[in-house]
C-alpha positions as CSV (number, residue, x, y, z in Angstrom):
1,M,27.5,74.1,0.2
2,R,29.3,71.5,-2.0
3,E,26.9,68.6,-3.0
4,N,28.0,64.8,-3.1
5,P,29.0,64.3,-6.6
6,Q,28.3,60.5,-6.0
7,K,24.9,61.4,-5.5
8,G,24.3,63.3,-8.6
9,L,25.4,60.5,-10.7
10,V,23.2,57.7,-8.9
11,I,20.0,60.2,-9.8
12,F,21.1,60.5,-13.4
13,I,21.4,56.9,-13.7
14,S,18.1,56.3,-11.7
15,L,16.3,59.1,-14.2
16,L,18.0,57.3,-17.2
17,I,16.8,54.1,-16.5
18,G,13.4,55.5,-16.0
19,F,13.3,57.2,-19.6
20,S,14.3,54.1,-21.1
21,M,11.9,52.1,-19.7
22,L,9.0,54.5,-20.6
23,S,10.4,54.5,-23.9
24,V,10.4,50.7,-24.6
25,E,6.7,50.6,-23.2
26,A,6.3,53.2,-25.6
27,G,7.6,51.7,-28.5
28,V,6.1,48.4,-28.0
29,S,2.8,49.8,-27.5
30,A,3.1,51.8,-30.9
31,V,3.7,48.4,-32.4
32,K,0.4,47.8,-34.7
33,T,-0.5,46.7,-38.0
34,G,-0.3,50.4,-39.9
35,A,1.7,52.2,-37.5
36,S,5.0,54.1,-38.6
37,C,8.3,52.6,-37.7
38,S,11.9,53.7,-37.8
39,K,13.5,51.0,-39.6
40,A,12.9,48.6,-42.9
41,G,13.5,44.8,-41.3
42,Q,13.0,45.5,-37.9
43,T,11.4,42.9,-36.2
44,V,9.2,43.0,-32.6
45,L,7.3,40.1,-30.6
46,L,4.0,41.3,-29.3
47,S,1.4,39.0,-28.0
48,E,2.7,35.8,-29.6
49,K,2.9,37.5,-32.7
50,K,5.8,38.9,-35.0
51,F,5.7,42.5,-36.2
52,T,8.1,43.6,-39.0
53,C,8.8,46.9,-40.3
54,V,8.2,47.1,-43.9
55,K,8.2,50.3,-46.6
56,V,4.9,50.4,-48.2
57,G,4.9,53.1,-50.7
58,K,7.5,56.1,-49.5
59,K,6.2,55.3,-45.8
60,L,8.3,52.8,-43.1
61,Q,5.0,50.9,-41.1
62,W,4.6,47.5,-38.8
63,D,2.8,45.0,-41.1
64,K,-0.3,42.4,-40.0
65,G,2.2,40.7,-38.0
66,V,2.3,36.6,-38.3
67,I,1.3,34.2,-35.5
68,V,4.2,32.8,-33.9
69,Q,4.4,29.5,-32.6
70,L,6.0,29.4,-29.2
71,P,7.9,26.2,-27.7
72,K,5.8,24.5,-25.2
73,K,7.4,23.4,-21.8
74,P,8.0,19.8,-22.0
75,S,5.9,17.5,-19.7
76,S,7.3,15.2,-17.9
77,P,7.1,12.0,-18.8
78,T,4.6,9.3,-17.8
79,T,5.5,5.8,-16.3
80,Q,3.7,3.2,-17.6
81,L,3.5,0.3,-15.2
82,S,3.4,-3.3,-16.3
83,G,3.5,-6.8,-14.7
84,H,3.9,-7.0,-10.8
85,D,4.2,-3.4,-10.7
86,L,0.9,-2.7,-11.8
87,V,-1.0,-5.5,-9.7
88,I,0.7,-3.6,-6.8
89,S,-0.5,-0.1,-7.9
90,Q,-3.9,-1.7,-8.4
91,I,-3.9,-3.4,-5.0
92,E,-2.7,-0.2,-3.4
93,S,-5.3,2.3,-5.1
94,N,-7.8,-0.3,-3.9
95,W,-6.7,-0.3,0.0
96,K,-6.6,3.2,-0.2
97,L,-10.2,3.3,-0.9
98,W,-10.9,1.0,1.7
99,R,-8.5,2.7,4.2
100,S,-10.6,5.7,3.5
101,K,-13.7,4.0,5.4
102,S,-11.9,3.4,8.5
103,S,-13.8,3.6,11.7
104,N,-13.0,4.3,15.4
105,T,-15.9,2.4,16.4
106,F,-14.4,-1.2,16.6
107,T,-13.4,-3.8,19.1
108,P,-9.6,-3.9,19.6
109,I,-7.1,-6.8,20.0
110,K,-6.6,-7.7,23.4
111,L,-2.9,-9.1,23.9
112,I,-2.2,-11.1,26.8
113,V,1.7,-11.7,27.4
114,Q,3.9,-14.1,30.2
115,P,4.8,-11.7,32.8
116,G,8.5,-10.5,32.0
117,Y,8.1,-10.0,28.2
118,D,9.0,-7.5,26.5
119,S,6.6,-4.4,26.2
120,A,7.2,-4.7,22.1
121,W,4.7,-7.7,23.0
122,S,2.1,-6.3,24.5
123,G,2.3,-3.2,22.1
124,A,2.1,-5.3,19.0
125,S,-1.6,-4.1,18.3
126,K,-1.6,-1.3,16.2
127,G,-1.6,-2.8,12.6
128,A,-4.0,-5.7,13.9
129,D,-6.1,-2.7,15.0
130,L,-5.7,-0.8,12.0
131,L,-7.2,-4.1,10.2
132,I,-9.9,-4.3,12.2
133,S,-11.2,-0.7,12.1
134,T,-10.8,-1.1,8.2
135,F,-12.6,-4.7,7.9
136,N,-15.4,-3.4,10.2
137,A,-16.4,0.0,8.2
138,N,-16.1,-1.8,4.7
139,G,-19.0,-3.9,5.7
140,Y,-17.0,-7.1,7.6
141,S,-17.4,-7.8,11.0
142,L,-15.3,-10.2,13.4
143,L,-17.9,-11.2,16.0
144,Q,-16.0,-12.0,18.6
145,E,-13.1,-10.2,20.4
146,P,-10.4,-10.6,19.2
147,I,-7.4,-12.0,21.7
148,A,-3.9,-13.0,21.4
149,V,-1.8,-14.8,23.8
150,F,1.8,-15.3,23.9
151,G,4.2,-16.9,26.3
152,D,7.2,-19.1,27.0
153,T,5.5,-21.8,29.3
154,E,3.1,-24.4,28.7
155,E,1.7,-24.4,32.2
156,W,1.6,-20.5,31.8
157,L,-0.4,-20.6,28.4
158,A,-2.5,-23.4,29.7
159,S,-3.6,-21.7,32.9
160,T,-4.4,-18.3,30.9
161,G,-5.9,-19.8,27.9
162,R,-8.3,-22.7,29.1
163,P,-10.6,-20.2,30.5
164,I,-11.0,-18.5,27.4
165,A,-10.4,-21.1,24.4
166,C,-13.6,-23.1,24.4
167,G,-12.6,-25.4,26.9
168,R,-9.9,-26.7,24.8
169,S,-7.0,-28.3,26.4
170,V,-4.6,-25.5,25.3
171,P,-2.2,-25.3,24.1
172,E,-2.7,-28.3,21.5
173,Q,0.1,-27.1,19.0
174,P,3.0,-24.4,19.0
175,L,0.7,-21.8,17.7
176,G,-3.1,-22.0,16.9
177,I,-6.7,-20.2,16.6
178,Y,-9.1,-21.2,19.1
179,C,-13.0,-20.7,19.0
180,G,-11.9,-18.6,15.6
181,H,-10.8,-15.9,17.7
182,V,-8.2,-17.0,20.2
183,N,-4.5,-17.1,19.0
184,L,-2.6,-18.7,21.7
185,G,0.9,-20.3,21.3
186,Y,4.4,-19.9,22.2
187,G,6.5,-17.0,21.8
188,Y,9.3,-18.4,19.8
189,F,6.9,-19.7,17.3
190,V,5.4,-16.3,16.8
191,L,8.9,-15.2,15.6
192,N,10.2,-18.3,14.1
193,A,13.1,-18.9,16.8
194,T,14.5,-22.1,17.7
195,Q,12.2,-24.0,20.3
196,D,14.7,-23.4,23.4
197,E,15.0,-20.0,23.0
198,K,12.8,-18.1,25.6
199,F,12.0,-14.7,25.8
200,I,10.9,-13.9,29.5
201,G,13.7,-10.9,30.4
202,K,14.5,-11.0,26.5
203,T,14.5,-7.6,24.7
204,L,13.2,-8.0,21.2
205,T,15.7,-6.8,18.1
206,P,13.5,-4.2,15.4
207,S,13.9,-7.4,13.2
208,Q,11.8,-9.9,15.9
209,I,9.4,-6.4,16.3
210,N,8.4,-6.7,13.0
211,T,8.1,-10.3,12.5
212,L,5.8,-9.8,15.8
213,N,3.8,-7.0,14.3
214,Y,3.2,-9.0,11.3
215,M,2.0,-12.0,12.9
216,V,-0.2,-10.5,15.3
217,V,-2.0,-8.8,11.9
218,H,-1.8,-12.2,10.0
219,D,-3.8,-14.2,12.8
220,V,-6.5,-11.5,13.2
221,A,-6.7,-11.7,9.0
222,T,-7.1,-15.3,9.3
223,M,-9.7,-14.9,12.3
224,Y,-11.9,-12.4,9.6
225,E,-11.2,-15.3,6.7
226,L,-12.5,-18.1,9.2
227,Q,-15.7,-16.3,10.3
228,A,-16.4,-14.7,6.5
229,Q,-18.1,-18.2,5.6
230,Y,-20.3,-17.7,9.0
231,A,-21.7,-14.5,7.8
232,S,-23.8,-13.7,11.2
233,I,-23.2,-16.7,13.2
234,P,-19.8,-17.2,15.2
235,Y,-17.8,-19.2,13.8
236,D,-16.6,-22.6,16.0
237,G,-14.3,-24.3,14.3
238,T,-16.4,-27.1,12.3
239,K,-16.9,-26.1,8.5
240,N,-14.4,-27.3,5.9
241,Q,-12.1,-24.6,5.1
242,I,-11.2,-23.5,1.5
243,P,-7.6,-24.4,-0.2
244,A,-4.8,-23.6,1.7
245,W,-3.4,-21.1,-1.5
246,I,-6.5,-18.8,-1.3
247,R,-6.9,-18.8,2.9
248,E,-3.2,-18.2,3.4
249,G,-2.9,-15.8,0.3
250,F,-6.1,-14.2,1.8
251,V,-4.3,-13.4,5.4
252,Q,-0.6,-12.5,3.9
253,L,-2.3,-10.0,1.6
254,F,-4.3,-8.0,4.4
255,A,-1.7,-8.4,7.0
256,A,0.9,-7.0,4.7
257,L,-1.2,-4.0,3.6
258,A,-2.5,-3.1,7.5
259,V,1.4,-3.8,8.9
260,S,2.9,-2.0,6.2
261,D,0.3,1.1,6.5
262,S,0.6,0.8,10.5
263,N,4.4,1.4,9.9
264,A,6.5,4.6,10.4
265,Q,8.4,4.0,7.4
266,K,5.4,4.2,5.0
267,K,7.0,1.5,2.4
268,S,4.5,-0.4,0.2
269,Y,3.2,-3.6,1.6
270,Y,5.3,-5.4,-1.0
271,D,8.4,-3.7,-0.1
272,F,8.1,-4.0,3.9
273,A,7.2,-7.4,3.3
274,I,9.9,-8.1,1.4
275,S,12.3,-6.1,3.9
276,S,11.1,-7.8,6.7
277,N,11.5,-11.2,5.2
278,M,8.0,-12.2,5.1
279,L,8.0,-13.2,1.7
280,E,10.0,-14.1,-1.0
281,S,10.5,-11.7,-4.3
282,F,8.2,-12.0,-7.0
283,P,9.5,-15.4,-9.0
284,K,10.5,-15.7,-12.3
285,A,9.1,-19.4,-12.4
286,L,6.5,-21.4,-10.3
287,C,7.6,-23.1,-7.5
288,T,5.2,-25.8,-8.5
289,K,2.2,-26.0,-11.4
290,T,-0.1,-26.6,-8.9
291,L,-1.6,-24.6,-5.8
292,Q,-1.7,-25.6,-2.5
293,D,-5.2,-27.6,-1.6
294,F,-4.7,-28.9,1.8
295,E,-6.1,-27.9,5.3
296,S,-4.3,-25.9,7.9
297,K,-3.8,-29.2,10.4
298,D,-1.4,-30.8,7.4
299,R,1.1,-27.9,8.7
300,K,3.3,-28.7,5.7
301,W,3.4,-25.5,4.2
302,G,5.7,-26.7,1.5
303,G,8.8,-23.9,2.1
304,S,8.9,-20.3,1.4
305,C,8.5,-20.0,-2.0
306,M,5.5,-22.2,-2.1
307,S,4.2,-20.1,0.9
308,S,4.9,-16.6,-1.2
309,Q,3.5,-18.2,-4.3
310,N,0.2,-18.4,-2.2
311,F,0.0,-14.4,-1.4
312,Y,1.2,-13.5,-5.6
313,G,-1.7,-15.9,-6.8
314,V,-4.0,-13.8,-4.4
315,E,-3.0,-10.9,-4.9
316,L,-3.1,-11.2,-8.7
317,L,-6.7,-12.5,-8.2
318,A,-7.5,-9.5,-6.4
319,A,-5.8,-6.9,-8.8
320,R,-7.6,-8.3,-11.7
321,H,-11.1,-9.5,-10.8
322,G,-12.8,-7.1,-8.8
323,G,-10.2,-6.0,-5.7
324,L,-10.6,-6.6,-2.4
325,D,-14.5,-6.4,-1.8
326,A,-14.3,-9.4,-4.9
327,L,-11.7,-11.4,-2.7
328,F,-13.5,-11.5,0.5
329,K,-16.6,-12.1,-1.6
330,F,-14.6,-14.9,-2.7
331,V,-13.9,-16.4,0.4
332,S,-16.8,-16.0,1.9
333,L,-18.7,-17.8,-0.8
334,Y,-16.5,-20.5,-1.7
335,G,-17.8,-23.8,-0.5
336,V,-21.7,-22.5,-0.4
337,S,-22.2,-24.8,-3.8
338,D,-20.5,-27.5,-6.0
339,D,-19.8,-25.2,-8.7
340,C,-16.1,-24.8,-8.7
341,Q,-15.5,-22.5,-11.5
342,P,-13.9,-19.8,-9.6
343,L,-11.2,-21.6,-8.1
344,E,-10.5,-23.2,-11.8
345,L,-10.5,-19.3,-12.9
346,A,-8.0,-18.3,-10.1
347,E,-5.6,-21.0,-10.9
348,K,-5.5,-20.5,-14.8
349,I,-5.5,-16.4,-14.0
350,F,-2.4,-17.2,-11.8
351,M,-0.6,-19.8,-14.5
352,Q,-1.2,-17.2,-17.2
353,S,0.6,-14.4,-15.2
354,G,3.9,-14.1,-17.1
355,M,5.7,-16.4,-14.9
356,T,7.2,-19.8,-16.4
357,T,7.2,-23.5,-15.0
């Protein structure tokens, strides 16, 4: 029977490779100080040592070897954050810690919308509920059920809102918070639309949905800010409020954190607020040399730059002085005594933030 010549060649090559590997392994294992070698000047790298074949007398043998420093794999450069990027990083790290304590035990927001409104209106609770659960888990309670009422007509808002608005003759303004826990107003005002724009039978755009979600969370944060100074007593609206820049900056910051965290895009709170046109970009210069100090009833916010400046002032205050817990404590204790040093400190920090006037 005739054998296949190709089969024999394959067997031969396999054996040759096997013997070669054995000889290499044997050669390497034989390399040690004083062992014989075959060629002067030959070098072998073994266990991070370089051995050289040298002539000692009439005999060739391996020397003691020298340690070879192998090149280390370069590590990835560490990005050093500074300026506003560092502030964002500090706030997000602190918020992540707060979120880790979130609980499912909380009273969710109740949304009431005029019949005919797009389902996005009644579904705008995700960010607000996330904020409520986070606040509650970190020890900050809203004693009354949070409610939001939105509609097109004065008649519907009045008939729906008056039974739950502490006897107030609502709507008293385009959008307002009554009794510290009922947010009631016109749909056009919530979405920053014109007064003659109606939303019954109208589908919201993605941009309008972003605005709606933000505004619902914003006003829930306002409810917490109002309740903060009342501790275990339900807020009734009679106590003087803190300066506007702290109040509005507080609610803007927490609203941005909650709505971005509940959004599928998972952008940073800053990127989400900017892309949704909720804030102007971090300014290169201050809008004014002083921060706002009027009550909310004034309703003159001074433009989007000044409103954004409130946000950046509070953001900076929280990042540099104790985080979100310290911010909440600051809001809770403001006005309890005549000591105005915390406010002066906060304004000083903001003015020294690196922006120029």
